[in-house]
C-alpha angles and dihedrals in degrees: 000000000000120000094192093105095033092102091071097069089050092050090044091052089052090055093046094049094043091056090042090054093050091049091050090051091049093046091051091049091048092048088058091051092047092051090053087054090056097260118174120217114230118220105259122184090182096061098075089049091049092050091057105032099046097062093032091055092054091047090051092050092049091050092049091047091049091047090052090051097247128292138279119277092249095056091041091057094043091049093049091050092050091046092048090048090051091050090049091053092045093048091048088057091046091050093052094045094045110176090358090075115096142138092248127068102250122166125198112209114238096016115123122233115267110252100160132098116004090356087074088070106025128044095204107018094160090061093044086055092048091051090052090049090055094046092045094052092045089055098044098045090039103237110153096159102043091032092057093044091047094047093051095043095045090043090060090048090050092051089054090047092050090054090050092049094046092050090048093050094042094245097125090067094049096061 
């Protein structure tokens, strides 16, 4: 097992966790703004699972990638492109939502649903972006075992979260 390319999963994990840290800071700041607007937090059984599994999944993929000795150049590039595309989709959603974007499900009474920007084409662009992040990192590390397990597990958590959000925003009734 060659360790020549093993530096890449470590560097990739640094990129993933740096962006994750910035997003956590922004979400916390936005939660404060939302609360000053009178936002109500919706009970969310998925949130504690997301808080643990999201970073843990990326750590597991980085460890698997390091253990495998890094990936081939082709998969590294494909994974980076998928990851970057996921981040672009996620950041497009964050830009449109502005201070309404957070990790928690917070609703502000009297505010209309956002239907501009990327929300014209995708119902849950943030989660599409997250899914692409996971697939991209699994490809670039490479982490086929932990990447698959993480994608499936987090996918189930996201489906639960989407139901909670739609109920909170009244979307489940409008279908």
